[in-house]
C-alpha positions as CSV (number, residue, x, y, z in Angstrom):
1,M,9.8,-22.0,21.4
2,A,7.3,-19.8,23.2
3,E,4.3,-21.7,24.5
4,L,1.9,-18.8,23.9
5,N,1.3,-16.9,20.7
6,R,0.4,-13.2,21.1
7,Q,-2.3,-12.2,18.6
8,V,-4.0,-8.9,17.8
9,L,-7.7,-9.6,17.6
10,L,-10.4,-7.4,16.0
11,T,-12.9,-7.0,18.9
12,S,-15.4,-4.5,17.4
13,R,-16.4,-3.2,14.0
14,P,-15.1,0.4,13.6
15,M,-17.2,3.2,12.2
16,G,-14.6,4.9,10.0
17,I,-10.9,4.4,10.8
18,A,-10.1,1.7,13.3
19,Q,-8.9,2.9,16.6
20,A,-6.9,1.2,19.3
21,E,-10.1,0.3,21.2
22,N,-11.3,-1.9,18.3
23,F,-8.4,-4.3,19.0
24,A,-7.2,-6.4,21.8
25,I,-4.0,-8.5,22.3
26,G,-4.8,-12.1,23.2
27,R,-2.8,-15.2,23.7
28,A,-3.2,-18.7,22.3
29,P,-1.1,-21.9,22.1
30,V,1.4,-22.0,19.3
31,R,0.0,-24.5,16.8
32,Q,2.2,-27.1,15.2
33,P,1.9,-27.5,11.4
34,A,-0.4,-30.2,10.0
35,P,0.7,-31.9,6.8
36,G,1.1,-29.3,4.0
37,Q,1.5,-26.4,6.5
38,I,4.4,-24.4,7.9
39,L,4.9,-22.5,11.1
40,V,6.4,-19.0,10.7
41,R,7.9,-16.9,13.4
42,N,6.9,-13.4,12.3
43,H,9.7,-10.7,12.4
44,Y,7.8,-7.8,10.8
45,L,4.1,-7.0,10.4
46,S,2.8,-4.7,7.8
47,V,0.4,-1.8,8.2
48,E,-1.6,-1.0,5.1
49,P,-4.1,1.8,4.4
50,A,-6.3,-1.0,2.8
51,M,-6.8,-2.5,6.2
52,R,-9.6,0.0,6.7
53,G,-11.6,-1.7,4.1
54,W,-10.7,-5.2,5.2
55,I,-12.5,-4.7,8.6
56,A,-15.4,-2.7,7.2
57,D,-19.0,-4.0,7.3
58,A,-19.8,-2.7,3.8
59,G,-18.9,-5.0,0.9
60,N,-15.7,-4.4,-1.0
61,Y,-13.1,-6.5,-2.8
62,A,-12.2,-8.4,0.4
63,T,-14.2,-10.5,2.8
64,P,-14.3,-8.6,6.1
65,V,-12.1,-9.8,9.0
66,A,-14.4,-11.6,11.5
67,I,-14.9,-10.2,15.0
68,G,-12.7,-12.1,17.3
69,S,-10.2,-13.1,14.6
70,V,-6.6,-12.3,14.2
71,M,-6.2,-9.0,12.2
72,R,-5.4,-9.8,8.6
73,S,-2.1,-8.6,7.5
74,L,1.0,-9.3,5.5
75,A,4.0,-10.3,7.5
76,S,7.5,-11.6,7.0
77,G,9.5,-14.1,9.1
78,K,11.4,-17.3,9.4
79,V,10.0,-20.9,9.0
80,V,10.5,-22.6,12.4
81,A,8.7,-25.8,11.6
82,S,7.6,-27.4,8.3
83,A,5.3,-30.2,7.3
84,H,5.6,-29.3,3.6
85,P,8.3,-30.8,1.5
86,G,8.9,-27.5,-0.4
87,Y,9.8,-25.5,2.7
88,V,12.6,-26.0,5.1
89,V,13.2,-24.7,8.6
90,G,15.3,-21.6,8.5
91,E,14.2,-20.0,5.2
92,H,12.5,-16.7,5.1
93,V,9.0,-16.0,3.7
94,S,6.4,-13.3,3.5
95,G,2.7,-13.7,3.2
96,W,-0.7,-13.5,4.8
97,F,0.4,-14.4,8.3
98,G,-1.6,-11.8,10.4
99,W,-0.8,-9.6,13.3
100,Q,0.6,-12.3,15.6
101,D,3.9,-13.7,16.8
102,Y,3.5,-17.1,15.1
103,A,1.5,-18.1,12.0
104,C,0.7,-21.8,11.3
105,V,-0.5,-21.6,7.7
106,A,-1.0,-23.5,4.5
107,T,1.6,-22.6,1.9
108,D,-0.9,-20.9,-0.3
109,Q,-0.7,-18.1,2.2
110,V,2.9,-17.5,1.3
111,V,3.3,-14.6,-1.2
112,Q,7.0,-14.9,-1.8
113,R,10.2,-16.4,-0.5
114,T,12.6,-13.8,0.7
115,T,15.9,-13.4,2.6
116,A,16.8,-12.1,6.0
117,A,18.1,-8.9,4.4
118,E,14.9,-8.4,2.4
119,M,12.3,-9.2,5.0
120,R,11.3,-5.5,5.4
121,A,11.4,-4.8,1.7
122,S,9.2,-7.8,1.0
123,L,6.4,-5.9,2.8
124,G,7.0,-2.6,1.0
125,I,9.0,-1.8,-2.2
126,L,9.3,-5.5,-3.1
127,G,5.8,-6.4,-1.7
128,I,2.3,-5.3,-2.6
129,N,3.2,-1.5,-2.3
130,G,5.9,-1.7,-5.0
131,M,4.0,-4.2,-7.1
132,T,0.9,-2.0,-7.0
133,A,2.9,1.0,-8.1
134,Y,4.6,-0.9,-11.0
135,L,1.6,-2.9,-12.2
136,A,-1.1,-0.3,-11.8
137,L,1.0,2.3,-13.6
138,T,2.1,0.0,-16.5
139,I,-1.2,-1.9,-16.9
140,S,-3.8,0.8,-16.3
141,G,-1.7,3.9,-17.0
142,Q,0.2,2.7,-20.0
143,P,2.7,5.6,-19.6
144,R,4.6,6.9,-22.6
145,A,7.8,8.9,-22.4
146,G,7.1,12.6,-22.3
147,E,3.7,12.4,-20.6
148,T,2.9,14.1,-17.3
149,I,1.6,12.1,-14.4
150,A,0.2,13.4,-11.1
151,V,0.2,11.3,-8.0
152,S,-1.7,11.7,-4.7
153,T,-0.2,10.6,-1.4
154,A,3.0,11.0,-3.4
155,A,5.3,10.5,-0.4
156,G,3.6,7.3,0.7
157,A,4.7,3.7,0.2
158,V,2.9,3.4,-3.1
159,G,3.0,7.0,-4.3
160,S,6.7,7.4,-3.8
161,A,7.3,4.3,-5.9
162,V,4.9,5.5,-8.6
163,G,6.7,8.8,-9.0
164,Q,10.1,7.1,-9.3
165,I,8.9,4.5,-11.8
166,A,7.2,7.1,-13.9
167,R,10.5,9.1,-14.0
168,I,12.4,5.9,-15.0
169,L,9.9,5.4,-17.8
170,G,10.5,9.0,-19.1
171,C,7.5,10.8,-17.6
172,R,7.3,14.2,-16.0
173,T,6.0,13.9,-12.5
174,I,3.9,16.0,-10.1
175,G,3.4,14.8,-6.5
176,I,0.6,15.8,-4.2
177,A,1.4,15.4,-0.5
178,G,0.5,16.9,2.9
179,G,2.9,19.2,4.8
180,P,6.2,20.8,3.9
181,D,8.4,17.8,5.0
182,K,6.5,15.4,2.7
183,V,6.5,17.9,-0.2
184,R,10.3,18.4,0.2
185,R,10.8,14.6,0.2
186,C,8.8,14.2,-3.0
187,V,11.3,16.4,-4.8
188,E,14.6,15.7,-2.9
189,D,14.2,11.9,-2.2
190,Y,11.7,10.7,-4.9
191,G,12.7,12.9,-7.8
192,Y,9.3,14.5,-8.5
193,D,9.6,17.5,-10.9
194,R,7.1,19.4,-8.8
195,A,5.3,18.9,-5.6
196,I,2.0,20.4,-4.3
197,D,1.0,20.7,-0.6
198,Y,-2.7,19.9,-0.5
199,R,-3.0,21.5,2.9
200,T,-1.9,25.0,1.8
201,D,-1.8,25.2,-2.0
202,D,-4.6,25.7,-4.5
203,I,-4.3,22.3,-6.1
204,G,-6.1,23.2,-9.3
205,A,-4.1,26.4,-9.8
206,A,-0.8,24.6,-9.1
207,I,-1.6,21.9,-11.6
208,A,-2.5,24.5,-14.2
209,E,0.8,26.2,-13.6
210,H,2.9,23.0,-13.6
211,A,1.0,21.2,-16.4
212,P,-0.6,23.7,-18.7
213,E,-1.1,21.0,-21.3
214,G,-3.0,18.8,-18.8
215,I,-2.4,15.6,-16.8
216,D,-2.0,12.5,-19.0
217,I,-2.1,10.1,-16.0
218,Y,-3.6,10.7,-12.6
219,F,-2.6,8.0,-10.0
220,D,-5.4,8.5,-7.4
221,N,-4.9,7.1,-3.9
222,V,-7.3,9.4,-2.1
223,A,-10.5,10.3,-4.0
224,G,-12.4,13.2,-2.4
225,A,-11.6,16.9,-2.7
226,I,-8.0,16.4,-3.9
227,S,-9.2,14.4,-6.9
228,D,-12.0,16.8,-7.5
229,S,-9.3,19.4,-8.0
230,V,-7.2,17.3,-10.3
231,L,-9.7,15.7,-12.7
232,P,-10.7,19.0,-14.5
233,H,-7.1,19.2,-15.6
234,L,-7.0,15.8,-17.5
235,A,-5.4,16.0,-20.9
236,Q,-7.0,14.5,-24.0
237,R,-6.9,10.7,-23.8
238,G,-6.0,11.0,-20.1
239,R,-6.0,8.0,-17.8
240,V,-7.1,7.9,-14.2
241,I,-6.0,5.0,-12.0
242,V,-8.1,4.6,-8.9
243,C,-5.9,2.8,-6.4
244,G,-7.4,4.1,-3.1
245,T,-10.0,6.3,-1.5
246,A,-8.1,7.3,1.6
247,S,-9.9,10.5,2.1
248,I,-13.3,8.7,2.6
249,D,-13.1,7.3,6.1
250,R,-16.0,4.9,5.9
251,W,-16.7,2.2,3.3
252,D,-20.5,2.6,3.7
253,L,-20.3,6.3,2.6
254,W,-20.2,6.8,-1.2
255,P,-17.7,9.5,-2.3
256,M,-19.6,12.6,-3.2
257,G,-18.4,15.6,-5.2
258,P,-18.3,17.1,-8.7
259,R,-19.4,14.6,-11.4
260,V,-16.6,13.5,-13.8
261,E,-18.6,12.0,-16.7
262,R,-18.3,15.1,-19.0
263,H,-14.5,15.3,-18.4
264,L,-14.2,11.7,-19.4
265,L,-16.4,12.1,-22.4
266,V,-15.1,15.4,-23.8
267,K,-11.5,14.4,-23.2
268,R,-12.0,10.8,-24.3
269,A,-10.4,9.9,-21.0
270,R,-10.5,6.6,-19.1
271,M,-10.9,5.9,-15.4
272,E,-10.1,2.4,-14.1
273,G,-10.0,0.8,-10.6
274,F,-6.9,-1.3,-9.8
275,V,-6.7,-4.0,-7.1
276,I,-3.3,-5.7,-6.8
277,F,-4.9,-9.1,-5.9
278,D,-6.3,-9.4,-9.5
279,H,-2.7,-9.7,-10.7
280,V,-1.1,-12.5,-8.7
281,D,0.2,-14.0,-11.9
282,R,2.4,-11.0,-12.5
283,Y,4.0,-10.7,-9.0
284,A,7.2,-12.4,-10.0
285,E,7.6,-10.1,-13.0
286,A,7.0,-7.0,-10.9
287,T,9.4,-7.9,-8.2
288,A,12.1,-8.9,-10.7
289,Q,11.9,-5.5,-12.4
290,L,11.8,-3.6,-9.0
291,R,14.8,-5.6,-7.8
292,T,16.7,-4.6,-10.9
293,W,16.0,-0.9,-10.5
294,I,17.0,-1.1,-6.8
295,A,20.3,-2.7,-7.8
296,Q,20.9,0.1,-10.3
297,G,20.3,2.7,-7.6
298,R,17.2,4.0,-9.3
299,L,14.6,3.3,-6.6
300,T,14.7,4.5,-3.0
301,W,12.2,4.2,-0.1
302,R,11.7,5.0,3.5
303,E,10.4,2.9,6.4
304,D,8.6,3.9,9.6
305,I,9.2,1.1,12.1
306,L,7.3,0.7,15.4
307,D,8.5,-1.8,18.0
308,G,6.5,-4.5,19.7
309,I,3.1,-6.1,19.1
310,E,1.7,-3.6,21.6
311,A,2.1,-0.9,18.9
312,C,-0.4,-2.7,16.6
313,P,-3.8,-1.6,17.9
314,D,-3.1,2.1,17.2
315,A,-0.8,1.6,14.1
316,L,-3.6,1.9,11.5
317,A,-5.1,5.0,13.1
318,G,-1.7,6.6,13.3
319,L,-1.2,5.9,9.6
320,Y,-4.4,7.9,8.8
321,R,-3.3,10.6,11.1
322,G,-0.3,11.0,8.9
323,E,2.2,10.1,11.6
324,N,4.2,7.6,9.5
325,D,7.4,8.6,7.7
326,G,7.5,6.0,5.0
327,K,6.2,2.4,4.9
328,R,4.8,1.6,8.3
329,L,6.0,-1.7,9.8
330,I,5.8,-3.4,13.3
331,R,9.0,-5.1,14.4
332,L,8.6,-8.1,16.6
333,V,12.1,-9.7,16.6
């Protein structure tokens, strides 16, 4: 076993999207597990849009990562030492292991047991991305067959799953994505009925054309101008699922734009925030359903894999630059 553990440390608090200079790669001894702990050799590290909020000064749903600490992240790997009777050396797990080679953690940091073949999927379609898509849509959206759903960042790790799940549940789907390649993938890979390029299309006019009766469910990952264009087209009894605010680059800046209260009132619509960590008790249900759909060939996904821990510092900034082609992962082993 390596004597030193490479770790990506948060060295300064970013203003807006974290850049490579906000991180540094340090080295520390590999800790051995105390009673009740396991030592995991990370194989894959996850890169999440939500990391922007996890390192922000402003309060949100997660305690900020402390300066000088290992960057918080989901990861998957193999148990290489165990001081817990429920875990054996050689099994594969995913959980809150951080951007580092090795993680010595209590077992409450494990999100799920996985397999060698599913280590990557456990951080994407079978991880919090897929679980968010399924649970947010079914709990907050309550979709009914025949309804029309619009999804922002429709080609992303969450949005692409939302579109496919909505189709499985009998809904008509409209995806909003940036650039011709992602718009094409929305239709060709993820089965959206229509796709809108927010960079070049008039979003409001396109929605009016594709959904003249209105949008029954809007799955919002971005907030900002895109959502301002969608919300006037809500149908009666429409539902808005607020899953992310990716277009607002700082947590201390409150999103500004057209007011939505009258749309909600007149259309008897509902807007609700969704955070996956409020639904830990339903993770197993979600992954079981997702795994069934995958086995049936009804769900597909893409992965964008960067190699080496040296790729970590710029990985989040690259995600917000739109460089990723699918779920972004860092491969260590």
